[in-house]
N, C-alpha and C positions, 0 to 999 in steps of 0.2 A: 504494500499500499504506500502511496506517496506521502511525503510529509512536507507541508508548506512551511518553510523556515523564514521568519520575518528577519529582514536584513542579511539574509543568506547565513544565518547562524547555523552551524552544523552540530548536531547533537549525536554522539555516538553511545549506544547503550549496549552493554555486554550482558548477555543472558547466560547464567550458569545453571545447568540442570544436570541431574543424574537420572538414569533410567534403569530399569530391570527388564531385560528381554527374555522372552520365552520362545524357544524354537517352535515355529508353527507346526513342524513334523512331529514334535515329541508328544507322546500319548499323555493325557491328563487324566489320571485316575479319578473316576466318578464325575467327570466334568458334565456328562449328559445324563446323569441319574437323578438329579434333583427334580422336584415338581416345577411345572410351569406356573407362572403367576399372572393373575388378571387384576386390572385396576385402571385407575386413570393414567393417561399417557404423560401428563404434565403435573407439576407440583403446585402450579399457581395459575390464575386467570383473573381477568378483570371483566365485569359486565357493567355497561353504563346506559343511561337513558335519561331523557329530559322529563322532569316532573310535571307531565301534562295529563296525568290519569291514564296514559297509554300503557300497554304491556309490551315488553321487548323479549324475544326469544333468542337464546343463544345455544350453541352446541359445545359440549365438553367431550373431548376425545377420550376413549377407553380402548384397551387392547389387552391381548394375551401375548406374553413374551417368555422366552427361556431357551435353553440350548437345544431342546428336542422339538421346537415348534414345527420344524419342517416335517416331522413324522406324525404330527397331530391330525386326526381325522374327524372326530365328532364335534358337534356343537358345544359351545360353552354358555351357560346361563349365569350371568353376572347380576348380583343384587347390590344396590347402592343404598347407603343410609346417610342422614344428617347427623354429624358429631355434636355432642352436647356442648362442646366449646364454641360453637357458633354464637355470634352476637346478633346476627340477622334473624328475623322471626319468620318462619315458614307460614304462608298464608297472608302476611303483611308485606314483607320485603321481597319474597320470592315464592315460587311454587315449582314443584317437581311433578310434572304430569305423568311421569313414569319412574319407577324406581328399580326397574330391571331391564335387562337388554340381552339378547342372544347374539353371540359372536360365532361367525361361521368361517369354515375354511375358505369358501368361495370369495369372502371379503378379506382374506388373510388375517382374520381374527381381529379386525379393527372395526370400530363403530363410534357412534356419537350419542350422547345422552343429552336431551333438551332440558334447559333450565329457563324459567321465565322470570324476568325482573318485573316487579309490580311497582307502580308509582302513585296509584290512587291514594289520596289522603296525605301525601308527602309533599313538603315544600323545601326546595333547595335554596341555599345550601343547608345541609344537616350539621349538627355539631360534631358528631363522630361518624364516619362512614361505616356501615355494618359489614360484617364479614361472615361468609358462609364456609364452613369446613364439612366436606363430604369425604366418604371413603367407601371402598368395596367392602361389603360385610360378608359375602359369601360367593362362591363360585362352584358350579357343578360341571364336571367333565372329567375325562381320564387323566388323572395325575395333574390336576389343576387346582390351585388354591387362590383365594383373594389375598392380595398383597397387604391389605389393610392400612396402606399409606394414605395420609390425608392430602386432599387438594384444597388449597386456600383460594376462595373465590371472593375477591374484593368488589364490592358495590360502589359505584360512582353515580351519584345523583347530580344531574346537570340542570342548569337553567337553559332557557332558550338562547341559543347563540347563532348569530348571523353576521359574521365578520368578514366573509368573502367579498372582495371588491378592489377598487383602485384607490390608492392613497398618495398623498404628498408626504414624503418621508424625509425627515431630518434626523441624522444620526450624530449625536455628540460623542466624541471619543476622547480618551484621556491622553492621547499621544499626538494630537494634531488637530487641524481645522475640521469643521463640520463637514459631513458628506451629505449632499442633497441629491434625492431621486425623486423627480416630480410625478412619476407614474409607476409607483410601486404596486405590484399585483400580490394580493394575499388569496390563496386558494384553500378551500375546505377539503381536508383529506378524509375526515370522519366526523362524527358528532362531537363538536366542541374542540376538534383537533385541526390545526391549520399549518400551512407552510408559507413562508415569505418567498420573495423572488431574489432578494439580494441580502448581503450580510456585510457588515463593517463598512469599509470605504470602497468596496470593489463593485464596479458596475456589473450589470447582469451579463453573464457569460464570459467575463474577463478572466476568470481563473479556473472555471470548470462548467461542464454543460448544465449542471443544476447546482447553484450555490446557495439556495435558500436554506433557512433553518425552520424547525418545527417548534410549534408551541400549543399549549392548551389554554382554553378559556373555560373556567368553571365560575359561573355566577359573577362575571365581571372581574375576575382575578386571573391574570395571565401567568402562567408557568412555563418556563423554558426547560424541558428535560435535558439531561446530559446527552450529548450526541457528538459525532465527529463532523468536522468541517465539510461543507459543500456535499451534504447527503452521503458522507463517507468517502468521498474522493480523495480527501486528505485525512490524516490521523490527528490533526490538531483538535484539541477538545473545544467544545462550545458548551457553555453552562450558564445557569442563571446566577445573577449577582444579588438581585432583590425581586420580590414579587412585582409583576407589572399590573396594569389596570385597564379597564374600558370604562370610558365615561358614558353612562347610559343616556345622557342628554345630547352630547355632541358627537358621539361615536368615535372620539379620538382614542387611540391606543398608545400606551407607554409600555415598551418592552425593554427590560434590563438584562444585559448579558455580557459575557466576556469570551474572548478567543485566545487560546493559549499559544505562545511562541516561545522559542528557545531564548530570545532575549528578554522575555517578561510578558505576562498576560495584558491584553488590551481590553479595558472596560468600555462598554458602549451603552448608550441610552437612545433608543430609537422612538421618535414621536411620529405617529402615523395619523394623518388628518384626512378623513374620508373626502373624496371628490364627488 
C-alpha cells in the first residue's frame, strides 16, 4: 500500500516477528476427529434505523465449520437464543421472527438469521445504545455441536439525516492558509453515513481517484471514524479530533479531523455551507 509522506519524509518501520511452521505434509494426530461447530459467523454486528416507527430487518450470518466439513452430508438444525446479558429488550428494541434455521450441504452449511430492529415509541438520540447478545444454544447433526459463542449486536437509533448535496467548503488547517472548494459534493453511502469529495488542501482527483473521507451523522452530531487516507489509497491515518455538528436551521456542517504525516499530523476544520 502506498504511503503519502508530507514534505517527502521517509518513515522506515522494521517489523520483527517469529513464527512456528508445521509441515503441510506431516500427519496431525486427531486433527479431523473433533466435532464440527455451528453458530454465528461473526463476533459482532451493528443494526441501525431512523426512529420513525418503521421496522428494519437485517441478516446475521451463521455457519457450520470444522476440519471434517467436506465429509458432512446431512442437514444441521441450529437453534438461537437471546443471552441474559443483553440490555436491549426483545419486543421493544428488536424481534426475532425465527429462532432456528436449517443449514444444508447444498448451501455449504451457510445461512442467515433475520433480526428486526423496532423503532416505534423510541426517540433518538437515546442515552445509551442498547446491545443484543445472541448465541447458538443447540445444534443437531452428525458430530455437530453449537459453539455457544456470543455475537454482540449493537443497536444504533438514528435521527432523520439528509446531508447529501453540494456545499461551499472552507477548510482551516493548522499548517497553512485555508483551502477553498466552492462546489464540494457530499454523497450518502448508507443511512446516516456519508462521504466527502475532497480532504485537507487537495483538490478533487489530485492525489487519488477517490480522496474523500467518510463520516457519520447521528442526530446532528458528526463523527469521523478512523480510516486510511483517500479511501485506503494511502496508509496515512485520518481520524476525528473533535465531534462535529450539523446546524438544523442553516444546514451548515462542521467537521473536525486530522491527517497523519511523518512530519507531524495536520489538524483540519471543514465548514460546509449548503448551496
